[in-house]
C-alpha positions as CSV (number, residue, x, y, z in Angstrom):
1,M,-12.3,-8.0,-3.3
2,R,-13.0,-5.9,-0.4
3,I,-10.9,-4.5,0.9
4,D,-10.7,-5.3,4.5
5,E,-10.2,-8.8,3.1
6,F,-6.6,-9.8,5.1
7,K,-3.9,-12.6,6.3
8,P,-2.0,-11.5,9.8
9,Q,1.2,-11.9,9.1
10,K,3.6,-11.7,12.0
11,T,6.6,-10.1,11.6
12,S,8.6,-8.9,14.7
13,K,7.9,-9.8,18.6
14,N,6.6,-6.5,18.8
15,S,4.6,-5.8,15.9
16,R,2.1,-7.3,13.7
17,R,1.3,-6.4,10.2
18,H,-1.7,-7.9,8.0
19,R,-1.1,-8.8,3.9
20,L,-3.6,-7.5,1.8
21,K,-5.1,-10.5,-1.2
22,T,-3.3,-9.6,-4.4
23,V,-4.3,-6.8,-6.5
24,S,-3.9,-5.6,-10.6
25,V,-1.9,-3.0,-10.6
26,M,-2.1,-0.4,-14.2
27,G,-3.6,-3.7,-15.8
28,M,-0.2,-6.0,-15.0
29,S,-0.8,-9.6,-13.2
30,T,0.7,-8.7,-9.8
31,R,0.4,-11.8,-8.0
32,E,3.1,-11.1,-5.7
33,S,2.9,-8.3,-5.1
34,K,0.9,-6.4,-2.3
35,Y,-0.8,-4.3,0.5
36,E,1.0,-4.4,3.7
37,I,-0.7,-2.3,6.8
38,W,-0.1,-2.6,10.2
39,R,-0.5,-0.6,13.6
40,S,2.9,1.2,15.2
41,Q,4.2,-0.1,18.6
42,K,5.5,3.3,19.0
43,N,2.1,5.6,17.9
44,N,-0.2,3.3,17.5
45,E,-0.7,4.3,14.6
46,W,-1.9,2.5,11.6
47,Y,0.4,2.5,8.2
48,W,0.5,0.7,4.4
49,H,2.9,-0.1,2.4
50,F,3.2,-1.2,-1.0
51,K,5.2,-3.4,-2.0
52,A,6.4,-4.8,-5.7
53,S,6.8,-8.6,-7.0
54,N,10.8,-8.4,-5.9
55,G,9.5,-7.7,-2.2
56,E,10.9,-3.7,-2.3
57,T,9.0,-1.2,-0.7
58,I,7.3,1.4,-3.6
59,A,5.0,3.4,-2.2
60,T,4.2,4.1,1.6
61,G,1.5,5.6,3.8
62,Q,0.7,8.3,6.6
63,G,-0.3,7.2,10.0
64,Y,-4.3,7.1,10.9
65,T,-6.0,6.6,14.3
66,D,-8.6,4.2,13.2
67,R,-7.4,1.3,10.7
68,R,-10.2,1.7,8.3
69,N,-9.2,5.2,7.6
70,C,-6.1,3.0,6.6
71,L,-7.7,0.5,4.8
72,N,-10.0,3.1,2.7
73,A,-6.9,4.5,1.3
74,V,-6.1,1.0,0.5
75,S,-8.8,0.9,-1.4
76,L,-8.4,4.3,-3.0
77,L,-5.2,3.7,-4.7
78,Q,-6.5,0.2,-5.7
79,H,-9.3,1.8,-7.7
80,S,-7.0,4.5,-8.8
81,T,-4.9,3.2,-10.9
82,R,-6.0,4.8,-14.7
83,C,-5.0,8.1,-13.0
84,K,-3.9,10.2,-15.5
85,I,-0.1,11.1,-14.1
86,Y,0.7,15.3,-14.5
87,S,4.3,16.1,-14.6
88,L,4.5,19.6,-11.9
89,T,8.7,20.2,-13.1
90,P,8.6,20.9,-16.9
91,H,10.4,18.2,-18.8
92,K,14.3,19.8,-20.8
93,P,15.0,17.5,-23.6
94,G,18.4,15.5,-23.3
95,A,18.2,16.0,-19.1
């Protein structure tokens, strides 16, 4: 899948969001999970978020001045599903 394959989805009078095609996350089928990108009417920047199959937003990104940079950030996430997880806070047993 190319990252720039998307379908326009009008969500309200003042905003327009673009839904990227279905992706696979960590080897799980995510038929209904999706990345959405949109341009803010307030500051004209591009944003993304990732929605789980239940419709809950589980990850969001910063604002990007260029749509291409926003799509690049989504692409990096799509290709990082096998990255290691590092805990920055020591684990305390029983906590």
